[in-house]
DOGURO-714730 format. One line per field, with one value per residue (C-alpha): residue in three letters; x, y negated, z negated. Coordinates in steps of 0.05 Angstrom, whole numbers. Example, Ala and Ser with C-alpha at 12.3 -4.5 7.8 and 13.67 -1.06 7.14 Angstrom:
# residues 2
aa: [ALA; SER];
px: [246; 273];
py: [90; 21];
pz: [-156; -143];
//
This chain:
# residues 214
aa: [UNK; UNK; UNK; UNK; UNK; UNK; UNK; UNK; UNK; UNK; UNK; UNK; UNK; UNK; UNK; UNK; UNK; UNK; UNK; UNK; UNK; UNK; UNK; UNK; UNK; UNK; UNK; UNK; UNK; UNK; UNK; UNK; UNK; UNK; UNK; UNK; UNK; UNK; UNK; UNK; UNK; UNK; UNK; UNK; UNK; UNK; UNK; UNK; UNK; UNK; UNK; UNK; UNK; UNK; UNK; UNK; UNK; UNK; UNK; UNK; UNK; UNK; UNK; UNK; UNK; UNK; UNK; UNK; UNK; UNK; UNK; UNK; UNK; UNK; UNK; UNK; UNK; UNK; UNK; UNK; UNK; UNK; UNK; UNK; UNK; UNK; UNK; UNK; UNK; UNK; UNK; UNK; UNK; UNK; UNK; UNK; UNK; UNK; UNK; UNK; UNK; UNK; UNK; UNK; UNK; UNK; UNK; UNK; UNK; UNK; UNK; UNK; UNK; UNK; UNK; UNK; UNK; UNK; UNK; UNK; UNK; UNK; UNK; UNK; UNK; UNK; UNK; UNK; UNK; UNK; UNK; UNK; UNK; UNK; UNK; UNK; UNK; UNK; UNK; UNK; UNK; UNK; UNK; UNK; UNK; UNK; UNK; UNK; UNK; UNK; UNK; UNK; UNK; UNK; UNK; UNK; UNK; UNK; UNK; UNK; UNK; UNK; UNK; UNK; UNK; UNK; UNK; UNK; UNK; UNK; UNK; UNK; UNK; UNK; UNK; UNK; UNK; UNK; UNK; UNK; UNK; UNK; UNK; UNK; UNK; UNK; UNK; UNK; UNK; UNK; UNK; UNK; UNK; UNK; UNK; UNK; UNK; UNK; UNK; UNK; UNK; UNK; UNK; UNK; UNK; UNK; UNK; UNK; UNK; UNK; UNK; UNK; UNK; UNK];
px: [4594; 4626; 4619; 4597; 4623; 4612; 4570; 4555; 4487; 4479; 4425; 4441; 4409; 4342; 4311; 4246; 4195; 4210; 4284; 4289; 4245; 4291; 4354; 4324; 4300; 4364; 4409; 4368; 4366; 4442; 4454; 4407; 4450; 4514; 4536; 4564; 4534; 4563; 4515; 4549; 4533; 4518; 4515; 4574; 4609; 4611; 4640; 4695; 4707; 4701; 4645; 4608; 4580; 4577; 4511; 4523; 4453; 4380; 4374; 4420; 4359; 4305; 4255; 4271; 4218; 4166; 4208; 4213; 4277; 4339; 4373; 4438; 4433; 4441; 4485; 4496; 4572; 4603; 4671; 4647; 4635; 4711; 4767; 4798; 4735; 4723; 4792; 4779; 4713; 4746; 4802; 4750; 4715; 4783; 4811; 4745; 4738; 4669; 4652; 4588; 4544; 4468; 4453; 4383; 4363; 4346; 4378; 4439; 4449; 4443; 4494; 4543; 4523; 4539; 4607; 4623; 4604; 4648; 4705; 4697; 4650; 4583; 4528; 4453; 4408; 4342; 4299; 4281; 4254; 4187; 4195; 4185; 4234; 4275; 4274; 4239; 4208; 4134; 4131; 4194; 4202; 4170; 4126; 4062; 4075; 4088; 4021; 3982; 4016; 3998; 3927; 3920; 3944; 3901; 3839; 3854; 3864; 3799; 3756; 3783; 3784; 3711; 3690; 3718; 3700; 3772; 3819; 3882; 3944; 3980; 4054; 4085; 4153; 4177; 4235; 4232; 4181; 4107; 4083; 4061; 4029; 3992; 3965; 3946; 3913; 3870; 3857; 3835; 3795; 3838; 3815; 3885; 3952; 4019; 4077; 4145; 4134; 4074; 4068; 4020; 3964; 3957; 3903; 3861; 3866; 3846; 3785; 3767; 3769; 3728; 3674; 3673; 3663; 3607];
py: [-3116; -3179; -3190; -3259; -3280; -3355; -3397; -3468; -3504; -3569; -3612; -3654; -3706; -3738; -3714; -3672; -3656; -3586; -3588; -3586; -3526; -3490; -3508; -3478; -3414; -3400; -3417; -3378; -3318; -3320; -3329; -3270; -3228; -3247; -3298; -3364; -3425; -3493; -3552; -3593; -3666; -3712; -3655; -3645; -3706; -3676; -3612; -3653; -3693; -3633; -3666; -3611; -3585; -3513; -3485; -3437; -3416; -3425; -3482; -3524; -3525; -3543; -3596; -3608; -3566; -3620; -3678; -3703; -3716; -3678; -3679; -3659; -3722; -3726; -3764; -3766; -3749; -3764; -3739; -3669; -3668; -3675; -3623; -3663; -3667; -3591; -3575; -3614; -3579; -3511; -3528; -3546; -3476; -3446; -3481; -3468; -3393; -3408; -3347; -3376; -3436; -3446; -3511; -3542; -3591; -3602; -3594; -3633; -3594; -3529; -3552; -3562; -3494; -3461; -3495; -3472; -3399; -3402; -3423; -3365; -3390; -3353; -3402; -3395; -3450; -3466; -3512; -3574; -3631; -3668; -3667; -3592; -3589; -3528; -3472; -3409; -3439; -3442; -3496; -3529; -3552; -3622; -3618; -3601; -3657; -3706; -3690; -3698; -3763; -3790; -3766; -3801; -3868; -3857; -3846; -3912; -3951; -3924; -3961; -4030; -4010; -3993; -4048; -4097; -4055; -4054; -4005; -3984; -3956; -3911; -3897; -3836; -3806; -3746; -3774; -3735; -3683; -3700; -3650; -3697; -3745; -3689; -3652; -3714; -3741; -3680; -3677; -3750; -3750; -3798; -3825; -3812; -3787; -3807; -3761; -3753; -3684; -3702; -3763; -3815; -3848; -3913; -3940; -3880; -3883; -3957; -3941; -3883; -3929; -3983; -3930; -3904; -3975; -3988];
pz: [-2613; -2643; -2716; -2738; -2807; -2800; -2753; -2741; -2729; -2694; -2668; -2607; -2561; -2577; -2643; -2641; -2694; -2719; -2714; -2791; -2793; -2740; -2777; -2838; -2809; -2772; -2831; -2882; -2836; -2828; -2903; -2916; -2869; -2906; -2854; -2876; -2842; -2830; -2815; -2762; -2769; -2707; -2657; -2610; -2637; -2704; -2676; -2643; -2709; -2756; -2791; -2825; -2890; -2915; -2935; -2992; -3006; -2986; -3037; -2993; -2942; -2992; -2978; -2903; -2870; -2877; -2853; -2780; -2744; -2762; -2829; -2792; -2752; -2676; -2628; -2554; -2542; -2473; -2498; -2500; -2426; -2413; -2423; -2479; -2519; -2510; -2533; -2599; -2607; -2596; -2647; -2699; -2689; -2694; -2754; -2790; -2768; -2736; -2694; -2661; -2652; -2654; -2615; -2621; -2568; -2497; -2428; -2443; -2507; -2468; -2416; -2475; -2503; -2437; -2437; -2506; -2486; -2425; -2470; -2516; -2573; -2565; -2567; -2575; -2552; -2586; -2543; -2583; -2542; -2536; -2458; -2453; -2396; -2415; -2361; -2380; -2443; -2452; -2508; -2537; -2609; -2614; -2553; -2589; -2639; -2582; -2550; -2614; -2630; -2560; -2567; -2633; -2602; -2542; -2585; -2623; -2559; -2531; -2581; -2562; -2488; -2488; -2533; -2479; -2418; -2398; -2365; -2404; -2373; -2422; -2415; -2454; -2457; -2420; -2377; -2312; -2337; -2334; -2384; -2439; -2390; -2353; -2414; -2454; -2391; -2386; -2460; -2463; -2398; -2360; -2292; -2261; -2285; -2250; -2261; -2229; -2200; -2155; -2107; -2136; -2092; -2129; -2085; -2090; -2166; -2164; -2120; -2169; -2229; -2191; -2174; -2247; -2274; -2223];
//
């Protein structure tokens, strides 16, 4: 079994509520086990550039658990997709004696984590994305907050909508995954929900809304 003496933690892609809590938990657990931890700034770009800070104690992770976003910052990094970028990232790991990486993010982050593992740097992925689109994960970090945020906005819009007897069309995030739309649609009692995974019958939805208004 490999011995991990120093690891790096990064957040990549879109930020998601709860990332700071995940960073804190992972880093504190590692430090408690005698493993040194580098916080890698700006995701894979920071790994390429060697932009990191060493956490020496749990105090370095204080007052972040209640903050949204990621205090390690995040960035999308096309350079990491190519051999040259990967070579720079591997050199950073070698030069700083980093034995493994914890990568927090979505599907793009996990692809990068898989590539790192294939090149000899063991990497663990923690699913952090509001889209909830990471395979074999029930609920990703950030998904619950995204749903509750959407519900709050829908509840506020409903007051104006019903005051004027109007129909509102609500668009939420989720990219190619319909989890936020489907579940907030159910929770808010929407007349119809359009998601990418299922063909949408617009005319049927319109007729349903007309019938409901009547």
